[in-house]
VOPAGU-2260 file (C-alpha; in pm, 1 decimal, decimal comma):
REM VOPAGU-2260
SITE   aa  ch    i         X         Y         Z
SITE  MET   A    0    2878,3    9837,5   12737,3
SITE  ARG   A    1    2819,2    9915,8   12366,0
SITE  PRO   A    2    2584,8   10217,0   12310,8
SITE  ASN   A    3    2256,4   10135,6   12138,4
SITE  LEU   A    4    2292,2   10312,3   11802,2
SITE  ALA   A    5    1955,0   10188,0   11678,4
SITE  ILE   A    6    1774,4   10375,1   11955,3
SITE  SER   A    7    1978,4   10689,4   11889,6
SITE  LEU   A    8    1900,2   10675,6   11517,9
SITE  SER   A    9    1528,4   10630,1   11572,9
SITE  VAL   A   10    1516,2   10929,1   11807,1
SITE  LEU   A   11    1713,7   11151,5   11570,7
SITE  PHE   A   12    1520,2   11066,9   11256,8
SITE  ALA   A   13    1174,1   11077,5   11413,7
SITE  VAL   A   14    1208,3   11455,7   11422,8
SITE  GLN   A   15    1099,9   11515,6   11061,4
SITE  PRO   A   16    1123,9   11372,3   10708,3
SITE  LEU   A   17    1474,7   11398,0   10571,2
SITE  ALA   A   18    1675,2   11397,7   10250,5
SITE  VAL   A   19    2022,6   11320,2   10129,0
SITE  ALA   A   20    2293,2   11584,5   10097,2
SITE  PHE   A   21    2348,4   11831,5    9816,5
SITE  ALA   A   22    1995,4   11969,0    9802,8
SITE  GLN   A   23    1994,5   12271,9    9577,5
SITE  THR   A   24    1783,7   12579,6    9613,8
SITE  SER   A   25    1528,2   12640,1    9343,3
SITE  SER   A   26    1725,4   12935,5    9208,4
SITE  LEU   A   27    2021,1   12715,2    9107,8
SITE  PRO   A   28    2025,9   12534,0    8773,5
SITE  SER   A   29    2000,3   12154,4    8782,2
SITE  LEU   A   30    2306,3   11943,2    8704,1
SITE  SER   A   31    2156,6   11854,5    8364,8
SITE  GLU   A   32    2111,6   12223,3    8283,9
SITE  GLN   A   33    2470,7   12292,6    8388,7
SITE  LEU   A   34    2597,8   12009,3    8167,6
SITE  GLU   A   35    2406,8   12148,6    7869,7
SITE  LEU   A   36    2608,4   12469,2    7906,9
SITE  SER   A   37    2946,5   12310,3    7984,0
SITE  ARG   A   38    3047,5   11944,5    8003,1
SITE  PRO   A   39    3177,7   11727,5    8155,5
SITE  THR   A   40    3180,1   11814,0    8526,3
SITE  ARG   A   41    3500,8   11967,6    8659,4
SITE  PRO   A   42    3734,9   11759,0    8880,9
SITE  GLY   A   43    3580,8   11680,6    9218,2
SITE  PRO   A   44    3240,4   11508,5    9227,2
SITE  PRO   A   45    3197,1   11143,7    9122,4
SITE  ARG   A   46    3135,2   11083,3    8752,3
SITE  TRP   A   47    2823,7   10878,9    8830,2
SITE  ILE   A   48    2626,4   11199,5    8892,7
SITE  GLU   A   49    2639,7   11289,8    8521,5
SITE  ASP   A   50    2322,8   11249,3    8311,1
SITE  TYR   A   51    2351,0   11316,0    7937,5
SITE  ARG   A   52    2004,4   11217,9    7817,4
SITE  PHE   A   53    1953,8   11569,8    7685,7
SITE  LEU   A   54    2194,2   11467,9    7405,1
SITE  ASP   A   55    1905,9   11272,2    7252,0
SITE  ASP   A   56    1837,3   11613,3    7097,9
SITE  GLU   A   57    2091,6   11624,8    6814,1
SITE  SER   A   58    2087,2   12005,6    6816,9
SITE  LYS   A   59    2247,2   12000,6    7164,1
SITE  ARG   A   60    2548,1   11791,0    7053,4
SITE  SER   A   61    2785,7   12085,9    7037,6
SITE  ASP   A   62    3095,8   11919,2    7183,8
SITE  TRP   A   63    3327,5   11690,1    6985,1
SITE  TYR   A   64    3322,4   11430,6    7265,9
SITE  ASP   A   65    2942,3   11405,9    7277,0
SITE  SER   A   66    2952,9   11110,8    7036,8
SITE  LEU   A   67    3171,4   10926,8    7290,8
SITE  ARG   A   68    3001,6   11025,4    7614,7
SITE  TYR   A   69    2642,3   10930,9    7520,6
SITE  ASN   A   70    2485,8   10677,1    7284,7
SITE  ARG   A   71    2145,5   10514,2    7266,2
SITE  ILE   A   72    2146,3   10132,4    7266,7
SITE  SER   A   73    1768,8   10110,6    7220,1
SITE  GLU   A   74    1458,9   10313,5    7301,4
SITE  SER   A   75    1489,1   10210,7    7667,9
SITE  ALA   A   76    1867,8   10177,0    7706,9
SITE  TRP   A   77    2173,9   10396,6    7671,5
SITE  LEU   A   78    2548,5   10400,5    7736,0
SITE  GLN   A   79    2758,0   10681,1    7883,9
SITE  THR   A   80    3136,8   10675,8    7882,3
SITE  GLY   A   81    3406,0   10909,3    8006,9
SITE  GLY   A   82    3762,9   10938,0    8119,3
SITE  ASP   A   83    4012,1   11143,8    8320,0
SITE  LEU   A   84    4385,3   11192,5    8290,7
SITE  ARG   A   85    4557,5   11394,6    8563,3
SITE  TYR   A   86    4921,8   11478,3    8618,3
SITE  ARG   A   87    5025,3   11631,3    8947,5
SITE  TYR   A   88    5360,5   11778,9    9047,7
SITE  ASP   A   89    5427,5   11864,4    9413,7
SITE  VAL   A   90    5712,2   12034,2    9596,3
SITE  ASN   A   91    5706,0   11978,6    9971,7
SITE  LYS   A   92    5963,5   12167,4   10178,8
SITE  GLN   A   93    6022,4   12037,8   10532,3
SITE  PRO   A   94    5739,5   11780,3   10515,4
SITE  PHE   A   95    5571,3   11695,3   10844,0
SITE  PHE   A   96    5729,9   12002,6   11005,6
SITE  GLY   A   97    6077,1   11869,5   10928,9
SITE  LEU   A   98    6034,2   11586,6   11181,2
SITE  ARG   A   99    6091,2   11309,5   10923,7
SITE  ASN   A  100    6457,9   11402,1   10860,6
SITE  LEU   A  101    6378,1   11520,2   10508,4
SITE  GLU   A  102    6417,2   11873,6   10376,8
SITE  ASP   A  103    6253,3   11832,4   10035,9
SITE  ASP   A  104    6010,2   11584,1    9884,0
SITE  SER   A  105    5931,1   11664,2    9518,5
SITE  TYR   A  106    5747,3   11416,2    9299,7
SITE  LEU   A  107    5524,3   11353,8    8998,8
SITE  GLN   A  108    5198,8   11158,1    9007,2
SITE  GLN   A  109    4960,1   11026,3    8744,6
SITE  ARG   A  110    4595,3   10931,5    8769,8
SITE  ALA   A  111    4414,3   10786,9    8466,3
SITE  MET   A  112    4047,7   10684,5    8491,7
SITE  LEU   A  113    3799,7   10535,9    8244,1
SITE  HIS   A  114    3433,5   10453,1    8303,7
SITE  GLY   A  115    3130,3   10300,3    8137,2
SITE  ASP   A  116    2773,9   10359,8    8253,9
SITE  VAL   A  117    2492,1   10138,6    8113,6
SITE  HIS   A  118    2123,8   10216,7    8179,6
SITE  LEU   A  119    1860,9    9952,4    8095,1
SITE  PHE   A  120    1479,4    9937,6    8095,5
SITE  ASN   A  121    1438,6   10316,0    8111,8
SITE  ASP   A  122    1688,3   10338,1    8397,6
SITE  ALA   A  123    1530,1   10064,7    8610,1
SITE  ILE   A  124    1870,5    9891,4    8608,5
SITE  ARG   A  125    2206,4   10064,6    8593,2
SITE  THR   A  126    2563,0    9932,9    8592,2
SITE  PHE   A  127    2858,8   10166,8    8645,9
SITE  VAL   A  128    3222,5   10051,1    8619,3
SITE  GLN   A  129    3529,7   10275,1    8655,3
SITE  LEU   A  130    3894,1   10173,0    8631,2
SITE  ALA   A  131    4182,3   10377,6    8771,7
SITE  ASN   A  132    4557,9   10366,2    8717,1
SITE  THR   A  133    4764,8   10557,5    8972,9
SITE  ARG   A  134    5141,2   10597,8    8965,2
SITE  SER   A  135    5393,0   10801,8    9161,6
SITE  TRP   A  136    5753,5   10885,5    9076,2
SITE  GLY   A  137    6024,6   11036,5    9294,4
SITE  LYS   A  138    5836,8   11049,8    9622,9
SITE  ASP   A  139    6039,5   10983,6    9936,5
SITE  LEU   A  140    5762,0   10974,3   10196,9
SITE  TYR   A  141    5505,7   10735,7   10049,0
SITE  ALA   A  142    5146,8   10731,6   10170,0
SITE  PRO   A  143    4887,2   10461,5   10092,7
SITE  THR   A  144    4699,7   10710,3    9872,1
SITE  ASP   A  145    4996,3   10767,6    9636,8
SITE  GLN   A  146    4993,2   10461,3    9412,0
SITE  SER   A  147    4790,1   10147,1    9354,2
SITE  ARG   A  148    4860,0   10057,6    8989,0
SITE  THR   A  149    4548,2    9955,5    8793,1
SITE  GLU   A  150    4240,7    9891,8    9007,5
SITE  ILE   A  151    3861,9    9887,4    9002,8
SITE  GLN   A  152    3775,8   10228,5    9141,7
SITE  GLN   A  153    3399,6   10176,9    9121,3
SITE  ALA   A  154    3175,4    9889,2    9013,6
SITE  PHE   A  155    2815,3    9900,2    9126,7
SITE  VAL   A  156    2465,3    9805,2    9017,4
SITE  ASP   A  157    2160,5   10024,2    9078,2
SITE  GLY   A  158    1800,3    9915,1    9095,9
SITE  ASN   A  159    1566,7   10213,6    9051,9
SITE  LEU   A  160    1194,8   10241,2    9126,4
SITE  GLN   A  161    1018,2   10557,5    9009,7
SITE  THR   A  162     688,3   10656,3    9178,2
SITE  GLU   A  163     468,2   10964,4    9179,1
SITE  GLN   A  164     625,2   11068,6    9509,7
SITE  GLY   A  165     988,0   11021,0    9411,1
SITE  ARG   A  166    1262,6   10775,1    9327,9
SITE  LEU   A  167    1402,1   10484,3    9529,0
SITE  THR   A  168    1751,1   10353,0    9444,5
SITE  ALA   A  169    1929,4   10047,0    9579,8
SITE  ARG   A  170    2303,4   10048,7    9502,3
SITE  ILE   A  171    2535,1    9756,8    9572,8
SITE  GLY   A  172    2906,9    9727,8    9499,0
SITE  ARG   A  173    3213,8    9949,1    9504,5
SITE  GLN   A  174    3119,3   10316,6    9504,0
SITE  GLU   A  175    3233,3   10669,4    9581,9
SITE  VAL   A  176    3030,1   10840,9    9853,7
SITE  TYR   A  177    3020,0   11200,3    9969,5
SITE  TYR   A  178    2781,4   11398,5   10188,8
SITE  GLY   A  179    2704,8   11756,7   10280,3
SITE  ASN   A  180    2996,7   11994,8   10271,6
SITE  THR   A  181    3228,3   11687,9   10272,8
SITE  VAL   A  182    3332,5   11764,9   10630,9
SITE  PHE   A  183    3300,0   11400,3   10741,3
SITE  VAL   A  184    3258,5   11195,2   10421,2
SITE  THR   A  185    3439,4   11284,4   10098,1
SITE  VAL   A  186    3572,2   11129,1    9777,6
SITE  ARG   A  187    3928,7   11250,3    9852,3
SITE  GLU   A  188    3980,1   11426,5    9517,7
SITE  THR   A  189    4321,2   11588,9    9562,3
SITE  PRO   A  190    4529,6   11285,1    9675,7
SITE  ASN   A  191    4625,5   11053,6    9391,7
SITE  ILE   A  192    4381,1   10776,0    9487,6
SITE  ARG   A  193    4019,3   10872,1    9540,3
SITE  ARG   A  194    3830,5   10709,8    9825,7
SITE  SER   A  195    3574,8   10438,6    9757,3
SITE  PHE   A  196    3372,9   10194,9    9967,2
SITE  ASP   A  197    3232,8    9845,0    9924,0
SITE  GLY   A  198    2876,7    9783,5   10034,5
SITE  LEU   A  199    2510,8    9878,7   10003,8
SITE  LYS   A  200    2334,4   10214,0    9989,1
SITE  LEU   A  201    1961,1   10287,0    9973,1
SITE  SER   A  202    1852,2   10632,5    9853,8
SITE  TRP   A  203    1514,7   10803,3    9845,5
SITE  ALA   A  204    1473,8   11124,8    9643,6
SITE  GLY   A  205    1132,9   11286,7    9686,7
SITE  ARG   A  206     978,5   11526,2    9439,0
SITE  ASP   A  207     938,9   11775,8    9725,8
SITE  GLY   A  208    1318,6   11801,6    9755,9
SITE  ARG   A  209    1349,8   11574,5   10057,5
SITE  LYS   A  210    1589,5   11283,2   10031,5
SITE  LEU   A  211    1736,9   11017,3   10256,7
SITE  ASP   A  212    2030,2   10775,8   10238,4
SITE  ALA   A  213    2085,7   10462,3   10446,1
SITE  PHE   A  214    2415,5   10279,3   10396,4
SITE  ALA   A  215    2634,4    9996,9   10522,0
SITE  LEU   A  216    2989,1   10015,7   10385,4
SITE  ARG   A  217    3350,7    9917,3   10434,1
SITE  PRO   A  218    3638,2   10126,2   10295,5
SITE  VAL   A  219    3856,1    9986,5   10020,3
SITE  ARG   A  220    4199,8    9865,9   10132,6
SITE  LEU   A  221    4480,3   10008,0    9916,5
SITE  ASP   A  222    4772,7    9791,1    9802,6
SITE  ALA   A  223    5053,7    9945,5    9596,5
SITE  ASP   A  224    5236,1    9623,2    9503,6
SITE  ALA   A  225    5027,1    9503,2    9208,5
SITE  SER   A  226    4713,5    9561,2    9001,2
SITE  PHE   A  227    4359,1    9448,2    9077,5
SITE  ASN   A  228    4437,9    9361,0    9438,1
SITE  ASP   A  229    4267,1    9642,1    9632,6
SITE  GLY   A  230    4020,7    9451,9    9848,0
SITE  THR   A  231    3774,4    9535,9   10122,3
SITE  ASP   A  232    3915,0    9673,7   10447,4
SITE  ASN   A  233    3762,8    9434,8   10700,1
SITE  ASN   A  234    3910,4    9635,3   10987,0
SITE  GLN   A  235    3631,9    9895,5   10959,6
SITE  LYS   A  236    3252,8    9905,9   10930,7
SITE  PHE   A  237    3089,9   10235,2   10835,2
SITE  TYR   A  238    2711,9   10268,7   10837,2
SITE  GLY   A  239    2442,0   10523,1   10900,9
SITE  LEU   A  240    2176,5   10761,6   10774,3
SITE  TYR   A  241    2209,0   11098,5   10601,5
SITE  GLY   A  242    1919,9   11324,1   10510,8
SITE  THR   A  243    1837,1   11675,1   10399,6
SITE  THR   A  244    1513,9   11868,4   10403,3
SITE  PRO   A  245    1448,6   12221,5   10272,8
SITE  VAL   A  246    1299,5   12436,7   10548,6
SITE  THR   A  247    1257,6   12767,1   10367,1
SITE  SER   A  248    1387,1   12909,7   10040,4
SITE  ALA   A  249    1691,8   13030,7   10235,7
SITE  LEU   A  250    1753,5   12742,2   10475,7
SITE  ASN   A  251    1816,7   12368,0   10444,1
SITE  ILE   A  252    1891,4   12121,7   10721,0
SITE  ASP   A  253    2090,8   11798,5   10710,5
SITE  LEU   A  254    2062,6   11543,4   10989,5
SITE  TYR   A  255    2294,9   11247,0   11006,2
SITE  ALA   A  256    2397,2   10953,0   11219,9
SITE  PHE   A  257    2711,8   10751,7   11151,6
SITE  GLY   A  258    2856,8   10440,4   11308,3
SITE  LEU   A  259    3224,7   10356,3   11264,7
SITE  GLU   A  260    3344,7   10028,2   11414,7
SITE  THR   A  261    3719,3    9963,4   11399,6
SITE  GLU   A  262    3870,7    9632,9   11508,2
SITE  SER   A  263    4211,7    9780,9   11587,8
SITE  ARG   A  264    4347,1   10136,1   11605,7
SITE  LYS   A  265    4565,3   10361,3   11820,3
SITE  ILE   A  266    4461,3   10693,9   11973,5
SITE  ALA   A  267    4675,9   10861,3   12238,3
SITE  ASP   A  268    4772,7   10584,6   12483,8
SITE  LEU   A  269    4487,8   10352,8   12379,9
SITE  ILE   A  270    4527,0   10058,9   12140,7
SITE  GLY   A  271    4243,5    9825,2   12050,0
SITE  ALA   A  272    3890,0    9801,0   11913,4
SITE  GLU   A  273    3672,8   10111,3   11891,7
SITE  ASP   A  274    3299,7   10168,2   11837,3
SITE  ARG   A  275    3241,8   10537,0   11759,6
SITE  TYR   A  276    2905,7   10694,1   11677,3
SITE  THR   A  277    2844,9   11041,0   11536,6
SITE  LEU   A  278    2520,8   11239,2   11555,3
SITE  GLY   A  279    2510,3   11573,3   11379,7
SITE  THR   A  280    2335,4   11839,2   11181,1
SITE  ARG   A  281    2428,2   12074,6   10901,5
SITE  LEU   A  282    2259,2   12413,6   10858,4
SITE  PHE   A  283    2316,7   12570,5   10518,8
SITE  GLY   A  284    2161,4   12820,4   10282,7
SITE  SER   A  285    2183,5   13169,1   10140,0
SITE  ALA   A  286    1992,9   13497,1   10155,1
SITE  GLY   A  287    2061,7   13855,1   10047,9
SITE  GLY   A  288    2416,4   13784,4    9931,8
SITE  PHE   A  289    2507,2   13592,7   10247,5
SITE  ASP   A  290    2570,4   13218,0   10249,6
SITE  TRP   A  291    2654,2   12974,3   10526,3
SITE  THR   A  292    2721,8   12611,3   10605,5
SITE  TRP   A  293    2757,5   12489,2   10963,6
SITE  ASP   A  294    2819,4   12129,0   11071,7
SITE  ILE   A  295    2770,7   12053,6   11442,3
SITE  ALA   A  296    2836,4   11699,5   11561,0
SITE  GLY   A  297    2877,1   11499,1   11879,5
SITE  GLN   A  298    3040,4   11159,2   11921,2
SITE  PHE   A  299    2998,0   10881,1   12172,3
SITE  GLY   A  300    3100,5   10517,2   12200,5
SITE  GLU   A  301    3369,2   10304,8   12358,9
SITE  MET   A  302    3734,6   10213,9   12309,4
SITE  GLU   A  303    3918,6    9969,9   12534,0
SITE  GLY   A  304    3708,7   10051,8   12838,7
SITE  SER   A  305    3714,4   10428,0   12781,4
SITE  ASP   A  306    3391,2   10614,2   12704,9
SITE  ILE   A  307    3403,3   10833,9   12394,9
SITE  ARG   A  308    3263,1   11182,4   12449,3
SITE  ALA   A  309    3372,8   11422,8   12175,6
SITE  TRP   A  310    3233,6   11708,5   11969,7
SITE  GLY   A  311    3318,5   11915,3   11662,9
SITE  VAL   A  312    3203,0   12220,1   11467,2
SITE  SER   A  313    3297,8   12310,6   11110,0
SITE  SER   A  314    3166,2   12627,6   10948,7
SITE  ASN   A  315    3208,9   12867,3   10659,8
SITE  THR   A  316    3005,9   13189,1   10645,4
SITE  GLY   A  317    3043,4   13450,9   10374,3
SITE  TYR   A  318    2909,4   13731,3   10160,5
SITE  ARG   A  319    2920,5   13736,1    9780,6
SITE  PHE   A  320    2986,3   14059,2    9589,4
SITE  SER   A  321    2836,4   13948,6    9259,5
SITE  ASP   A  322    2927,3   14263,4    9067,5
SITE  VAL   A  323    3296,7   14266,9    9162,5
SITE  TRP   A  324    3478,1   13972,1    9000,3
SITE  ASN   A  325    3210,9   13742,8    9148,4
SITE  SER   A  326    3404,0   13778,2    9473,6
SITE  ARG   A  327    3317,3   13622,9    9807,6
SITE  LEU   A  328    3452,8   13712,1   10150,7
SITE  GLY   A  329    3417,7   13425,1   10392,8
SITE  PHE   A  330    3515,2   13335,2   10744,5
SITE  LYS   A  331    3599,7   12981,4   10853,5
SITE  LEU   A  332    3562,3   12868,4   11213,1
SITE  ASP   A  333    3635,2   12506,4   11306,6
SITE  ILE   A  334    3654,9   12368,2   11660,5
SITE  ALA   A  335    3698,7   12004,8   11766,9
SITE  SER   A  336    3749,7   11861,5   12112,0
SITE  GLY   A  337    4068,8   11707,2   12241,0
SITE  ASP   A  338    4133,1   11470,7   12529,5
SITE  LYS   A  339    4156,9   11643,7   12867,4
SITE  SER   A  340    4329,8   11380,1   13076,3
SITE  SER   A  341    4500,7   11056,7   12981,8
SITE  GLY   A  342    4390,3   10747,1   13169,5
SITE  ASP   A  343    4070,2   10894,9   13316,3
SITE  GLY   A  344    3838,1   10649,9   13143,5
SITE  LYS   A  345    3725,0   10906,4   12885,9
SITE  LEU   A  346    3834,1   10957,7   12525,7
SITE  GLU   A  347    3746,5   11311,5   12418,7
SITE  THR   A  348    3943,8   11342,7   12092,8
SITE  PHE   A  349    3710,0   11411,8   11801,4
SITE  ASP   A  350    3749,9   11191,8   11492,2
SITE  PRO   A  351    3646,8   11358,5   11160,2
SITE  LEU   A  352    3599,6   11014,4   10997,9
SITE  TYR   A  353    3663,1   11053,1   10620,5
SITE  PRO   A  354    3707,1   11431,3   10585,6
SITE  THR   A  355    3819,8   11685,6   10327,9
SITE  ASN   A  356    4136,1   11813,3   10495,8
SITE  GLY   A  357    4204,2   12030,2   10191,5
SITE  TRP   A  358    3987,5   12302,3   10343,7
SITE  TYR   A  359    4296,2   12387,9   10548,8
SITE  GLY   A  360    4532,4   12369,6   10251,3
SITE  GLU   A  361    4670,7   12075,3   10057,8
SITE  ILE   A  362    4985,6   12074,6   10269,3
SITE  GLY   A  363    4813,4   11801,9   10472,4
SITE  LEU   A  364    4919,6   11905,1   10821,7
SITE  THR   A  365    4583,5   11981,8   10983,9
SITE  THR   A  366    4266,9   11787,3   11057,3
SITE  LEU   A  367    3951,6   11839,3   11263,3
SITE  SER   A  368    4082,5   11686,8   11587,5
SITE  ASN   A  369    4181,2   11879,0   11902,1
SITE  LEU   A  370    4158,8   12197,0   11699,5
SITE  VAL   A  371    4056,4   12560,6   11712,2
SITE  LEU   A  372    4093,9   12718,2   11367,9
SITE  LEU   A  373    3969,4   13050,7   11240,3
SITE  GLY   A  374    4043,2   13294,0   10962,4
SITE  PRO   A  375    3921,9   13472,9   10649,5
SITE  VAL   A  376    3892,9   13335,3   10295,7
SITE  PHE   A  377    3856,4   13564,0    9993,3
SITE  ALA   A  378    3758,7   13415,2    9656,9
SITE  PHE   A  379    3740,1   13606,3    9328,8
SITE  SER   A  380    3746,2   13556,3    8951,2
SITE  PRO   A  381    3961,0   13810,5    8762,0
SITE  THR   A  382    3840,6   13641,3    8441,4
SITE  GLN   A  383    3548,7   13411,3    8365,4
SITE  ASP   A  384    3772,9   13103,3    8362,0
SITE  ILE   A  385    4002,5   13173,3    8659,9
SITE  ARG   A  386    3913,1   13144,1    9028,2
SITE  LEU   A  387    4155,6   13244,6    9305,1
SITE  GLU   A  388    4103,6   13183,7    9676,4
SITE  PRO   A  389    4360,5   13307,5    9929,3
SITE  GLY   A  390    4306,2   13235,9   10297,5
SITE  VAL   A  391    4478,2   13272,0   10635,2
SITE  PHE   A  392    4402,4   13040,6   10928,3
SITE  ALA   A  393    4530,4   13067,5   11284,8
SITE  ILE   A  394    4540,2   12734,0   11470,3
SITE  TRP   A  395    4540,2   12635,9   11836,0
SITE  ARG   A  396    4489,7   12313,1   12026,9
SITE  GLN   A  397    4151,5   12288,5   12195,7
SITE  SER   A  398    4316,2   12091,4   12479,3
SITE  THR   A  399    4681,2   12122,9   12578,8
SITE  ASP   A  400    4665,0   11774,3   12729,5
SITE  ASP   A  401    4623,3   11620,9   12383,5
SITE  ALA   A  402    4844,2   11619,8   12073,8
SITE  VAL   A  403    4843,2   11819,1   11751,9
SITE  TYR   A  404    4688,5   11591,2   11490,6
SITE  THR   A  405    4753,5   11562,2   11117,8
SITE  PRO   A  406    4526,8   11380,8   10864,1
SITE  GLY   A  407    4453,7   11021,9   10961,3
SITE  MET   A  408    4463,5   11135,2   11325,4
SITE  ILE   A  409    4841,1   11098,7   11325,9
SITE  PRO   A  410    4980,5   11292,5   11623,9
SITE  VAL   A  411    5282,4   11519,7   11598,0
SITE  PRO   A  412    5530,3   11346,3   11834,4
SITE  GLY   A  413    5581,4   11517,9   12167,6
SITE  THR   A  414    5306,1   11778,2   12131,5
SITE  GLN   A  415    5085,7   11601,3   12386,8
SITE  ASN   A  416    5349,6   11690,6   12649,4
SITE  SER   A  417    5366,3   12059,2   12557,8
SITE  ASP   A  418    5184,6   12330,1   12753,0
SITE  GLU   A  419    5177,2   12562,2   12450,4
SITE  ARG   A  420    4834,6   12596,2   12286,6
SITE  TYR   A  421    4928,6   12787,7   11968,1
SITE  SER   A  422    5011,0   12554,7   11675,8
SITE  GLY   A  423    5072,9   12812,3   11404,0
SITE  THR   A  424    4926,3   12994,6   11105,5
SITE  ILE   A  425    4852,3   12857,2   10760,0
SITE  TYR   A  426    4874,1   13088,8   10460,1
SITE  ARG   A  427    4724,3   12932,1   10148,5
SITE  VAL   A  428    4625,5   13027,5    9793,1
SITE  ASN   A  429    4415,2   12804,6    9565,1
SITE  LEU   A  430    4381,5   12852,1    9190,2
SITE  ARG   A  431    4144,2   12689,4    8941,1
SITE  TRP   A  432    4181,8   12771,7    8572,3
SITE  ASN   A  433    3920,4   12626,2    8338,7
SITE  LEU   A  434    4145,3   12634,3    8036,2
SITE  THR   A  435    3890,7   12461,9    7809,2
SITE  GLN   A  436    3571,0   12263,4    7867,5
SITE  ASN   A  437    3785,1   11951,9    7901,3
SITE  LEU   A  438    4107,5   12084,4    8054,4
SITE  THR   A  439    4138,5   12214,5    8410,7
SITE  VAL   A  440    4447,5   12342,7    8591,0
SITE  ASP   A  441    4450,9   12351,3    8972,4
SITE  GLY   A  442    4725,7   12507,2    9181,1
SITE  ASP   A  443    4787,0   12530,8    9556,1
SITE  TYR   A  444    5052,1   12708,6    9759,8
SITE  ASN   A  445    5061,8   12666,0   10139,3
SITE  TYR   A  446    5293,9   12804,7   10403,2
SITE  TYR   A  447    5264,4   12672,7   10758,4
SITE  ASP   A  448    5424,5   12917,4   11001,2
SITE  VAL   A  449    5464,3   12695,7   11307,7
SITE  GLY   A  450    5379,6   12822,0   11653,7
SITE  SER   A  451    5535,3   12746,2   11987,9
SITE  GLY   A  452    5331,8   12426,9   12033,8
SITE  ILE   A  453    5512,4   12264,9   11738,7
SITE  ARG   A  454    5841,8   12453,9   11754,0
SITE  ASP   A  455    5898,1   12330,4   12111,6
SITE  VAL   A  456    5912,8   11969,6   11988,4
SITE  GLY   A  457    6158,8   12048,8   11707,5
SITE  GLY   A  458    5914,1   12136,1   11431,0
SITE  VAL   A  459    5993,3   12401,0   11168,8
SITE  ASP   A  460    5798,4   12596,5   10907,4
SITE  SER   A  461    5672,8   12393,0   10609,6
SITE  GLN   A  462    5590,5   12493,1   10250,4
SITE  PHE   A  463    5394,6   12311,6    9983,4
SITE  LEU   A  464    5332,0   12377,1    9613,3
SITE  SER   A  465    5107,4   12162,2    9395,2
SITE  VAL   A  466    5011,9   12193,4    9026,2
SITE  ARG   A  467    4750,8   11954,9    8881,0
SITE  THR   A  468    4640,8   11936,8    8518,2
SITE  THR   A  469    4329,2   11732,6    8445,5
SITE  PHE   A  470    4186,8   11635,7    8108,0
SITE  ARG   A  471    3828,3   11502,3    8112,8
SITE  PHE   A  472    3584,5   11383,7    7850,7
């Protein structure tokens, strides 16, 4: 019997008024204020968040590209444009723990993006279109996110209604979506092709800081063979609610409910249709130098006669030493359930949906499924333009009766039959160098020191190095 998601949603969201993710505390500058100081945004968030209306003031046009990024069409209309060009070079030693019969996979990738953003009738109507060209050279182990030629990355229309209480937006079309700390829904920045969805999203942004999103989407299906052929993935439906409300000056709460219906997939020994529902909350804030973000979620549903009962926790808690290289010492603790017994009529493997697996390192060998992960992260800025973040994470399986999972919930072959719980330790270092306002260099080095749970099935240590240079205007 299919669980009644509508009832679950009504119970969850009757608790209190909500808001969409990314609520900022009053002490942080707004995005517009940040863009006045330095523009455009750095690689990561969608370009549709940018608002350059402050450039109506000619005295604030201090950047050479301002004449390209913002122009008035009339008193009630304006045009914003922008572009990205990224080159990425990766060296992957013993990819997938050496289990793919390949010792080295080194390759070069390109991602070029161009967008136009038209606002009409004082922003009552908005049209945003973004094209992307993605290419990959020299890669041996291709993934769907490596190359898709020239495609429509985003193309949506907004209808906006401004009231005294807030702003209501209806968005329809192809769009990038991300929520919260991007634990479950992210734009997938680091892989060559960013994630986008086709569908409808309704957003309410109240003047009191409370916001709420309701959405019904399908992911975009990637096709590497030709241009302008990435269509809608009709194998999946993704819908739900996401809200945030400020509680105090130090605490904000997100509440969310997601439904993911998949016509055909494989998990463990099950193959077939799956209806999976996620209910969760995120607690985040900062006080006295401390900051925290905690996502706690439960899942239920059905797959091929088996009841889904899974849970997951993702957290990062830290303390910022503002006077010492703007350094922050954090601790990451992630736990997600695994299946306890095959064939018992229960499916207990947690599915992180559309996550940011880069939290664990860009090596791409860990995801929030059947996982216990913990370890420190230390971030610091030796100069104003350089940010370094080394981290060490120890990893175990939550259940030894389930497999070790990699991104996409791909199991490491044979690990479901191992009695060893310890998967290994990841050593990673991330670098971001803001070379100029328009040029950013990102670097990642990861070393996965495999434990007995992977070594017993023939896996070996893996290394990964990535350098990405992004030009934006």
